[in-house]
C-alpha positions as CSV (number, residue, x, y, z in Angstrom):
1,M,96.4,19.4,72.0
2,A,94.3,18.8,75.2
3,G,92.0,16.0,75.7
4,S,92.4,12.1,75.6
5,T,90.8,9.5,73.5
6,S,90.4,7.4,76.4
7,L,88.4,10.0,78.4
8,P,84.7,11.1,77.5
9,V,83.5,14.4,76.8
10,V,81.1,15.9,79.9
11,I,77.7,17.6,78.7
12,V,76.3,19.5,81.7
13,G,72.5,19.8,81.1
14,A,70.0,18.0,79.2
15,G,67.8,21.0,77.9
16,P,67.7,22.0,74.1
17,A,71.4,23.3,74.2
18,G,72.5,20.0,75.7
19,L,70.5,17.8,73.6
20,A,72.1,19.6,70.6
21,A,75.5,18.9,71.9
22,A,74.7,15.1,72.4
23,R,73.6,14.8,69.0
24,A,76.6,16.2,67.5
25,L,78.9,14.3,69.4
26,S,77.0,11.1,68.6
27,R,77.1,11.8,64.9
28,L,80.9,11.9,64.9
29,G,81.1,9.0,67.3
30,I,82.6,11.0,70.2
31,S,82.1,9.4,73.5
32,Y,80.4,11.7,76.1
33,V,78.5,11.5,79.4
34,Q,75.6,13.9,80.1
35,F,74.5,15.2,83.5
36,E,71.1,16.4,84.2
37,R,69.9,17.4,87.6
38,H,66.2,17.1,86.7
39,T,64.4,13.9,86.3
40,D,63.8,14.3,82.4
41,V,65.1,16.3,79.6
42,G,63.6,19.7,78.5
43,G,65.4,22.2,80.5
44,I,63.4,25.4,81.2
45,W,60.4,24.2,79.2
46,D,59.7,21.8,81.9
47,I,57.7,23.9,84.4
48,D,58.6,21.4,87.1
49,N,62.3,21.6,86.6
50,P,63.7,23.5,89.7
51,G,64.8,26.9,88.9
52,T,62.8,27.2,85.5
53,P,61.4,30.6,84.8
54,M,58.6,29.1,83.0
55,Y,54.9,30.3,83.4
56,D,51.6,28.8,82.3
57,S,51.1,31.3,79.6
58,A,54.3,31.2,78.0
59,H,54.8,30.7,74.3
60,F,58.0,30.9,71.9
61,I,58.5,34.4,70.4
62,S,60.1,32.8,67.2
63,S,57.5,31.0,64.9
64,R,57.0,27.4,64.7
65,D,58.5,26.9,61.2
66,K,61.7,29.2,61.9
67,S,62.2,27.4,65.1
68,G,63.4,23.8,66.0
69,F,66.5,21.7,65.5
70,F,68.2,21.2,62.3
71,D,66.4,18.7,60.2
72,F,63.8,17.9,62.8
73,P,61.0,20.4,62.0
74,M,58.3,21.3,64.7
75,P,55.0,19.3,63.7
76,A,52.7,21.2,61.3
77,H,49.7,20.9,63.9
78,F,51.7,23.0,66.3
79,A,50.5,26.7,66.7
80,D,52.4,29.4,64.7
81,Y,53.8,30.2,68.1
82,P,54.1,27.2,70.1
83,S,52.9,27.0,73.7
84,R,55.4,25.7,76.4
85,T,53.9,22.3,76.6
86,Q,54.4,22.0,72.9
87,I,58.0,22.9,72.9
88,L,58.5,20.7,76.0
89,E,56.7,17.7,73.9
90,Y,58.7,18.7,70.7
91,T,62.2,18.7,72.9
92,R,61.4,15.3,74.1
93,A,60.5,13.9,71.0
94,F,64.0,15.1,69.7
95,A,65.8,13.2,72.4
96,D,63.9,10.1,71.6
97,E,64.3,10.4,67.9
98,F,68.1,10.4,68.1
99,G,68.4,8.0,71.2
100,L,69.9,10.6,73.5
101,R,68.4,9.6,76.7
102,S,70.6,6.5,77.4
103,N,73.8,8.6,78.0
104,I,72.2,11.1,80.3
105,Q,72.6,10.4,84.1
106,F,69.3,12.1,85.7
107,G,69.2,13.5,89.1
108,T,72.8,14.5,89.0
109,S,74.1,17.9,89.4
110,V,77.6,19.1,88.4
111,E,79.2,20.8,91.4
112,R,82.6,21.8,90.1
113,V,84.8,21.4,87.1
114,T,88.6,21.8,87.2
115,E,91.6,21.3,84.5
116,D,95.2,20.0,84.9
117,G,97.3,19.0,82.2
118,G,94.4,18.7,79.8
119,I,92.5,16.7,81.9
120,W,89.1,17.8,83.2
121,R,88.1,16.6,86.9
122,V,84.2,16.7,86.9
123,E,82.7,16.7,90.4
124,T,79.0,15.6,90.8
125,S,76.4,15.2,93.3
126,T,76.9,11.4,93.0
127,G,80.7,11.2,92.5
128,S,83.5,12.3,90.2
129,L,85.2,11.4,86.8
130,D,87.9,12.7,84.6
131,A,86.9,14.0,81.1
132,S,88.5,15.2,78.1
133,A,86.3,18.3,77.7
134,V,83.5,19.9,79.2
135,I,80.5,21.4,77.5
136,C,78.4,23.8,79.7
137,C,74.6,23.8,78.7
138,S,73.1,24.6,82.0
139,G,71.2,27.5,80.9
140,V,70.9,31.3,81.3
141,T,67.6,32.1,82.8
142,W,67.9,31.0,86.4
143,D,70.1,33.4,88.0
144,A,67.7,36.4,88.6
145,R,68.9,39.8,88.5
146,M,67.2,41.9,91.1
147,P,67.7,45.8,91.2
148,E,68.1,47.5,94.7
149,I,65.2,50.0,95.2
150,P,65.5,52.4,98.0
151,G,63.0,52.6,100.8
152,E,60.9,50.1,102.6
153,F,57.9,48.0,101.1
154,T,55.4,46.3,103.1
155,G,54.0,44.2,100.2
156,E,55.3,41.2,98.5
157,I,58.4,41.2,96.1
158,I,59.3,38.5,93.6
159,H,61.3,38.0,90.5
160,S,59.7,36.6,87.4
161,V,61.6,33.4,87.9
162,D,59.3,32.6,90.5
163,Y,56.0,33.5,88.8
164,R,54.0,30.5,87.6
165,D,50.3,31.4,86.8
166,A,47.8,34.3,86.9
167,S,46.4,32.9,90.2
168,Q,49.2,34.7,91.9
169,F,47.5,38.0,91.1
170,A,43.9,37.2,92.3
171,G,42.7,40.0,94.6
172,K,46.0,42.0,94.5
173,R,47.3,45.4,93.1
174,V,50.2,44.2,90.8
175,L,53.1,46.2,89.3
176,V,55.4,44.4,87.0
177,V,58.8,46.1,86.5
178,G,60.7,45.3,83.3
179,L,59.5,45.2,79.6
180,G,61.2,42.3,78.0
181,N,59.0,39.8,76.3
182,S,58.4,37.8,79.5
183,G,57.5,41.1,81.3
184,A,55.1,41.9,78.7
185,D,53.5,38.4,79.0
186,I,53.2,38.6,83.0
187,A,51.7,42.1,82.7
188,C,49.1,40.7,80.2
189,D,48.4,38.0,82.8
190,A,48.0,40.8,85.6
191,A,46.0,42.8,83.4
192,F,43.0,40.5,83.5
193,A,43.6,38.6,86.8
194,A,44.5,41.3,89.2
195,D,42.4,44.0,90.9
196,A,44.7,46.7,89.4
197,A,47.8,46.3,87.2
198,F,50.7,48.5,86.3
199,I,53.8,48.1,84.3
200,S,57.0,50.1,84.8
201,T,59.7,50.5,82.4
202,R,62.5,53.1,82.0
203,R,63.1,52.7,78.3
204,G,60.6,52.6,75.1
205,Y,60.6,49.6,73.1
206,H,59.5,48.8,69.4
207,F,56.5,46.7,69.2
208,I,56.3,44.2,66.2
209,P,53.0,42.2,65.6
210,K,53.3,38.5,65.6
211,H,51.7,38.3,62.2
212,I,52.0,40.3,59.0
213,L,49.5,39.6,56.2
214,G,48.5,36.4,58.2
215,E,52.2,35.0,58.3
216,P,54.6,34.9,61.3
217,S,56.4,38.2,61.2
218,D,59.8,36.5,61.5
219,N,59.3,35.3,57.8
220,T,60.8,38.6,57.0
221,E,64.3,37.4,58.3
222,W,65.2,37.1,54.6
223,L,65.4,40.7,54.3
224,P,68.6,42.9,55.2
225,I,68.1,44.7,58.3
226,W,67.6,48.1,56.4
227,G,64.7,46.3,54.5
228,E,63.2,45.0,58.0
229,R,63.4,48.5,59.3
230,L,61.9,50.1,56.2
231,L,59.0,47.5,56.3
232,Y,58.3,48.2,59.8
233,A,58.5,51.9,59.5
234,I,55.9,51.7,56.9
235,M,53.9,49.2,58.9
236,K,54.1,50.9,62.2
237,P,51.7,54.0,61.7
238,L,49.0,51.6,60.5
239,V,49.3,48.6,62.9
240,I,50.9,49.8,66.0
241,G,50.5,53.5,66.1
242,D,52.0,56.0,68.7
243,V,52.6,54.1,72.0
244,R,52.9,57.3,73.9
245,R,49.1,57.6,73.6
246,W,49.0,54.7,76.3
247,G,51.7,55.9,78.6
248,L,54.9,54.1,77.3
249,P,57.9,56.1,76.5
250,K,59.0,56.4,73.1
251,P,61.9,54.2,71.9
252,D,65.3,55.8,72.3
253,H,66.9,53.6,69.8
254,K,66.5,52.1,66.3
255,L,64.7,49.0,65.6
256,F,66.9,45.8,66.6
257,E,69.3,47.9,68.6
258,T,67.5,46.0,71.7
259,H,65.0,43.4,71.8
260,P,61.6,44.3,70.1
261,L,58.4,43.2,71.5
262,L,56.3,40.5,70.0
263,N,53.3,41.4,72.1
264,T,50.7,43.7,70.9
265,Q,48.3,42.0,73.4
266,L,49.9,44.3,76.0
267,L,48.9,47.2,73.7
268,H,45.3,45.9,73.7
269,Y,45.1,45.9,77.6
270,L,46.5,49.6,77.8
271,Q,44.0,50.6,75.3
272,H,41.3,49.3,77.3
273,G,42.5,50.6,80.7
274,D,43.1,47.0,82.1
275,I,46.7,48.0,82.9
276,A,48.6,51.4,83.3
277,A,52.0,52.2,82.0
278,K,54.4,53.8,84.5
279,P,58.1,55.0,84.3
280,G,60.9,53.7,86.3
281,V,60.7,53.1,89.9
282,E,62.3,55.6,92.3
283,R,61.6,54.2,95.6
284,Y,59.3,52.2,98.1
285,D,57.2,54.1,100.7
286,G,55.4,51.5,102.9
287,D,52.7,49.9,100.7
288,E,53.2,52.4,97.8
289,V,55.7,52.6,95.1
290,V,56.8,55.9,94.0
291,F,57.9,56.5,90.5
292,T,60.3,58.9,88.8
293,D,57.8,61.2,87.6
294,G,56.5,61.6,91.4
295,T,53.6,59.6,90.8
296,R,52.7,56.8,93.3
297,E,50.6,53.7,93.4
298,T,49.3,51.3,96.4
299,V,50.6,48.0,95.4
300,D,50.4,44.5,97.1
301,L,52.8,42.7,94.7
302,V,55.9,43.8,92.8
303,V,57.1,41.4,90.1
304,F,60.7,42.1,88.8
305,A,60.8,41.0,85.2
306,T,64.4,42.4,84.9
307,G,66.5,39.6,83.4
308,Y,69.2,37.1,84.5
309,D,73.1,36.9,84.8
310,M,74.5,34.1,82.7
311,S,76.2,32.3,85.7
312,I,78.2,29.1,85.3
313,P,78.8,28.5,89.0
314,Y,80.6,25.2,88.6
315,V,83.6,26.6,86.4
316,P,86.2,28.6,88.1
317,E,85.6,32.3,87.2
318,E,89.2,32.6,85.7
319,Y,88.7,30.0,83.3
320,L,86.5,32.3,81.1
321,E,86.7,35.9,80.2
322,W,83.8,38.0,81.4
323,S,82.0,40.9,80.1
324,G,79.9,41.9,82.9
325,H,77.8,39.2,83.9
326,R,78.3,37.5,80.6
327,P,80.9,35.1,79.6
328,S,82.7,36.4,76.6
329,M,83.8,33.3,74.5
330,Y,84.8,33.0,70.7
331,L,81.6,32.7,68.9
332,N,79.9,32.7,72.3
333,A,80.9,29.2,72.7
334,F,84.7,28.7,73.0
335,S,86.6,29.6,76.2
336,R,89.8,31.4,75.1
337,A,91.4,30.9,78.6
338,H,91.0,27.2,78.7
339,D,91.1,24.5,75.7
340,N,88.2,22.2,75.7
341,L,85.9,24.3,77.7
342,F,82.8,25.2,75.7
343,G,79.4,26.7,76.3
344,I,76.0,26.4,74.3
345,S,73.2,28.9,74.8
346,Y,75.5,31.8,76.2
347,I,74.2,33.9,73.3
348,E,71.9,36.7,72.9
349,V,70.4,36.8,69.4
350,N,67.7,38.3,67.5
351,S,66.4,35.0,66.2
352,S,65.4,31.6,67.1
353,A,68.0,29.7,69.0
354,Y,67.7,25.9,68.3
355,T,69.2,25.6,64.9
356,L,71.9,27.9,66.1
357,F,72.5,25.4,69.0
358,D,72.9,22.7,66.3
359,H,75.5,24.9,64.3
360,I,77.4,25.7,67.4
361,A,77.6,22.0,68.6
362,N,78.5,21.0,65.3
363,L,81.6,23.1,65.2
364,I,82.4,21.9,68.9
365,A,82.2,18.3,67.7
366,Q,84.1,19.1,64.6
367,Y,87.1,20.7,66.7
368,L,87.0,17.5,69.2
369,A,87.1,15.1,66.4
370,A,90.1,16.9,64.7
371,Q,92.2,16.8,68.0
372,H,92.6,13.1,67.4
373,G,92.0,12.8,63.7
374,A,93.8,15.8,62.3
375,P,95.6,17.5,65.0
376,G,97.2,20.0,62.8
377,D,93.8,21.3,62.1
378,A,92.9,21.5,65.8
379,T,95.9,23.5,66.2
380,R,94.8,26.0,63.6
381,F,91.5,26.1,65.0
382,R,92.6,26.9,68.6
383,Q,94.8,29.7,66.9
384,L,91.3,31.2,65.8
385,V,89.8,30.8,69.1
386,T,92.6,32.8,70.8
387,T,93.1,35.5,68.1
388,D,90.0,35.8,66.0
389,R,87.7,38.7,67.5
390,P,85.0,39.2,64.7
391,D,82.4,41.8,64.7
392,L,79.1,39.8,64.9
393,T,76.9,42.8,65.3
394,G,75.8,43.0,61.6
395,G,76.3,46.8,61.8
396,I,73.8,47.2,64.4
397,R,74.6,49.5,67.4
398,F,73.3,47.7,70.1
399,V,72.2,49.5,73.2
400,A,75.1,49.8,75.8
401,S,73.9,47.3,78.5
402,D,75.3,44.4,80.3
403,R,72.6,42.2,78.3
404,H,74.1,43.6,75.0
405,A,77.7,42.9,75.8
406,T,77.8,39.5,74.1
407,Y,74.6,40.1,71.8
408,V,74.9,39.0,68.1
409,E,73.0,39.6,64.8
410,V,71.9,36.3,63.5
411,R,72.9,36.6,59.8
412,A,76.3,38.0,60.8
413,Y,76.9,35.2,63.2
414,R,75.9,32.6,60.5
415,R,78.3,34.0,57.9
416,H,81.2,34.1,60.2
417,L,80.3,30.4,61.3
418,R,80.2,29.4,57.6
419,R,83.5,31.2,57.0
420,V,85.2,29.4,60.0
421,L,83.9,26.0,58.5
422,R,85.2,26.7,55.0
423,T,88.7,27.9,56.2
424,M,89.1,24.6,58.3
425,G,87.5,22.4,55.7
426,W,85.0,21.0,58.1
427,T,81.3,19.8,57.3
428,S,78.7,22.3,57.9
429,L,75.1,21.7,58.7
430,V,73.5,21.3,55.1
431,P,70.6,19.7,53.6
432,G,71.3,16.1,53.0
433,M,73.6,15.5,56.0
434,F,70.8,13.5,57.7
435,D,69.2,12.3,54.6
436,S,68.8,8.8,55.9
437,L,67.0,9.9,59.2
438,R,64.8,12.1,56.9
439,R,63.8,9.2,55.0
440,S,63.2,7.2,57.8
441,R,60.9,9.7,59.5
442,S,59.1,10.3,56.2
443,R,58.3,6.5,56.2
444,D,57.1,6.7,59.9
445,R,54.8,9.6,59.3
446,G,53.6,8.1,56.1
447,A,52.6,4.9,57.9
448,A,50.9,7.0,60.6
């Protein structure tokens, strides 16, 4: 089995995924070193972190009580859908609570990792070291995907990764291309800050209100998929209506077959004429954008909210299987091609991510511990990595696109994760695992 007890594990990145990995390794006493190119923890939620896609108006699209790390709930005074500053505060509090800063080398980027005979050579901006394993936690929302549009445009073009606040729209006619949740947020900023605002989308999307009967809408996650679809089918005519009235296309897919939009604020701006919906972009023509329906608009600034590729530039491409621009790994975390190469956050899922990061990190740590404490178990698990190809769609026929190549349905993912843990006889993240820490925090909060 690959790896050496005398060599540390290397974690690349100290955002939420990297911190989940660090806590999991610490809990099992596994030696590790963590590299972070920025000056503090927080990942994309630190708006000052180079390459972050963060913008001032960003909020979580999963609710406070459904999000967060295992056994470390977000504070009750946070908003139902916390702001970017609250998420950053929470993430840093997590690092402090579990003493994770001491093993992080800040201001250090990982340039390349290679493997030879079970030893990983990690080259960084400040030197190099040998490691027993590498856990990639360097994020998935920094390598901007930009479509090629025919024609010449005399205005300004940016990707949403370069958008920070609504002041960029002042005095301009703005077109936002793409209708993911970030695109919808940015379009809302343009609706109130720009001289004129437009949003272009080729596909229709299902809108879900952030609250149902005063409670965050993701509280319905306990329902099966068919139950959630039935609930929203009953609710939609009463709360959302027919979005074609405001220029948006009708969805060409069932609910949850691609990401729904948790942004009815955009509908408010469309209903009041503060932004206009347009179809896909056909071409540029000087200071105008021509759309697929033949209409055109004079535009000063085009913002492409067209997503990201899941790049891992420091890992040789052949070390991973790739599905388009997405790494195809076992459970979205274990390289099938190279043992002891892992990734956390390389997952698209219809739920909050932080607790999933914890579960993935726990499985990685259990496997690394087994390599030296129970090598037979480690061999059995490695066999699963190379041969087990579970269906994690939960019966949903996801839209055929690059983004959905590695998409999973959260309930199906969790079920299979539990099945793997039971098969291996390994410890799951269950209530009670961190009882001593919970009691400690309760005493601290009571004293406060």
